[in-house]
C-alpha positions as CSV (number, residue, x, y, z in Angstrom):
1,M,104.5,116.2,114.0
2,T,101.8,115.1,111.6
3,A,99.0,112.7,112.3
4,P,99.3,109.2,110.8
5,V,97.5,108.7,107.5
6,E,94.2,106.8,108.1
7,E,92.1,104.8,105.7
8,L,90.4,107.1,103.1
9,P,86.7,107.3,103.4
10,T,85.2,105.1,100.7
11,P,81.6,103.8,100.6
12,G,82.9,100.3,101.6
13,N,85.0,101.6,104.5
14,I,82.1,103.8,105.9
15,E,79.8,100.7,105.7
16,R,82.4,98.6,107.4
17,W,83.0,101.2,110.2
18,I,79.2,101.5,110.8
19,R,78.7,97.7,110.9
20,A,81.7,97.3,113.3
21,A,80.0,99.6,115.9
22,L,76.3,99.0,115.3
23,D,74.4,95.7,115.0
24,C,72.6,96.6,111.8
25,E,70.3,94.6,109.6
26,A,71.3,96.6,106.5
27,V,73.9,99.2,105.7
28,E,74.2,100.6,102.2
29,V,76.6,103.5,101.4
30,T,77.2,105.2,98.1
31,G,79.4,108.2,97.3
32,D,82.1,109.8,95.3
33,G,84.9,110.1,98.0
34,H,83.6,113.6,99.1
35,H,79.9,113.2,99.5
36,F,78.3,110.0,100.8
37,E,74.7,108.8,101.3
38,A,73.9,106.0,103.7
39,R,70.7,103.9,104.3
40,I,71.0,102.1,107.7
41,V,68.4,99.7,109.1
42,C,69.1,98.9,112.8
43,A,66.8,97.5,115.5
44,A,68.5,99.9,118.0
45,F,66.8,102.8,116.2
46,A,63.3,101.7,117.3
47,G,61.6,104.4,119.3
48,L,64.4,106.9,118.7
49,S,64.0,110.3,116.9
50,R,65.9,111.0,113.7
51,V,68.4,113.1,115.6
52,E,69.0,110.4,118.2
53,R,69.5,107.8,115.3
54,H,72.0,110.1,113.6
55,R,73.9,110.7,116.8
56,M,74.3,106.9,117.1
57,V,75.8,106.7,113.6
58,Y,78.0,109.8,114.3
59,G,79.2,108.0,117.5
60,A,79.9,104.9,115.5
61,L,82.1,106.8,113.1
62,G,83.7,108.8,115.9
63,E,86.6,111.1,115.0
64,R,86.3,110.1,111.3
65,M,83.2,112.4,111.1
66,K,85.5,115.4,112.0
67,A,88.6,114.4,110.2
68,Q,87.8,112.2,107.2
69,I,84.1,112.3,106.3
70,H,82.9,115.7,105.4
71,A,79.4,115.1,103.9
72,L,77.2,112.2,104.9
73,S,73.5,112.2,104.4
74,M,71.6,109.4,106.1
75,R,68.3,107.5,106.1
76,T,68.1,105.7,109.4
77,L,65.3,103.2,109.8
78,A,64.3,100.5,112.3
79,P,63.3,97.1,110.9
80,G,59.7,97.2,109.5
81,E,59.7,101.0,109.0
82,G,58.8,102.0,105.5
83,D,61.6,103.6,103.5
84,P,60.2,107.0,102.6
85,L,62.2,107.1,99.3
86,T,60.9,103.7,98.1
87,P,57.8,104.1,96.0
88,R,54.7,102.3,97.3
89,P,52.3,100.5,95.1
90,S,49.2,102.3,94.2
91,P,46.0,100.8,95.8
92,V,43.6,99.1,93.6
93,G,41.0,101.5,92.3
94,R,43.3,104.5,92.7
95,G,45.4,104.3,89.6
96,G,46.8,100.8,90.4
97,S,46.3,97.7,88.2
98,T,43.6,95.2,88.9
């Protein structure tokens, strides 16, 4: 007996699944159907390590992480934390404009 066909992992579905399980301020998912990248901002991440944050997201996705989603890279942030991949403006006097 075969398992029922589930929804295919798309960026929109992954975003919806995360939002359904976690009260997030922002969730952005991109990907090509095989490899996905997510940026997740969630107050529940405050004070947690990166590993603990990732475990929360894996828990939110449940069995989908084993059966449907094979590659998910994540940036997990609490509100107010700087996004390490967002360029910061140069300070005045150090290459910035005046």
